[in-house]
N, C-alpha and C positions, 0 to 999 in steps of 0.2 A: 181106208174106208171108215174105220172106227174113229180116227182123228177128225174126219169130216163131220161125222155124226155128232161128236162131242162139241165141236166148234159151232155147229148149227144149233145145238141145244143151248149153249151159252148165249148165242146171239138172240135166240127166241126169249130166253129168260131176261136178258137185258131190255129188250123191247117191251116185254110184259111189265117189268118193274117200272119202266119209264111211263107207260100208259097209266098204271096204277097210281104213280106219284102225281101225274097230271090230274087225274080224276079226283084224288083226295084233295089236292089243292083247290080245285074248282068247288068242291063241296064245302071246304072250309071258308073260302073267300067269296063265294057266290059266283055268278056267271062272269067269265072273263070279259073285260071290255073289248068292244070291237076296235080293231086297229084303224085309226083314221089318219090318212095322209092328206095334209093340206098343201095346196099349191102356194107358191110364193105369192105374197100379197093377199091371200085369202083371210077373211075375218076369223079370229080364233073362236073355237067352240068350247064353251064352258064345260060341257059333259066330258069331252076328251081331255081337257086340262085336269078336271077333277079325277078322272080315272087314272091318269098317268102320275099325278102328284099327291093326291090326297086320300084316295080310297083305301090305300094300304093301312092307314091308321084310323080313318073316320068311317070306314065301311063303304061298301059298294053303293049304297043309297043314302050316304051321310047319316046313317042311323046310329053311329057311334060304335066304337070297338076299342082299340087302344086309346085313341083320341076321343074327345067328346062328340056327342050328337050335334051335327051342324044343321040338319033339316029343321027349319023353324027358328033356330037360334039366331042366325045371321040376317033373317028377313028384315028386322027393324034397323039394322046397322046402316049407317051412311057408307057411301063408297070410300070415303076417307078412313073411317073407322075400320072397315073391312081390309083396306090396303095396309093399315098399321098392323093389324093382326097377322096378315099373311107375310108381309115384308119384314117386320121387326119383332113379331111375337108379343105384341102389346094389345091387350083387350081394350074395348071402348072405355071401361071404367079405370084404365090406367095400370091395372095389374099386369105383371109379366106372366105370359102363358107358360105351361109346363116346359121343362128343359128339353123334352123330346120333340117339341114343335120346331121344325126347321125354320130358320129365318131366311125366307126365300129371296130377300134382297141380295144375300151373298150366296145362298145355295142354288138359286135359279130354278127355273122350270125345265129349261132345255139347255143348260150350260151357260145361260145368260140371265140377267135380272128380268123378271116379268115386266112386260110392257103394260101401260095403262089399259090398252084394249084387252089384253089377256085377263087382267084383274077385273075389269068390268064384265067380261063374258063369264068368268068364274062366279062372281057375285050374283049375276043375273040367274045363272043355272041353279045355284043354291037357294036363292029366294023363291024359285019355282017349285022346290021340293015340298 
């Protein structure tokens, strides 16, 4: 009987710590992004791409965090300049972006190089912020 009580107490403590960790993470990172499941052939959604690939460094609303603020910054960039920054870590002025910026041409969004449609959707989303 005592062993069952101790086991239940440890189980409760583990669940409580897990919930506390989740709540702390949400408070630090902002609201968790909604999970979006796209059907095969569906148009990519910029918000979902940003949440999955960029928000960890640039902030949930592209307000900046470890990486720079993107809201407003990328609005005047051409699609080509934006693609160069995302794919190869090269800013429109030719400088190399910080070493921590992934080069998504090789890192990929979902295990493969981003498609032109994904880049366009991501750029359109950021221009709207």
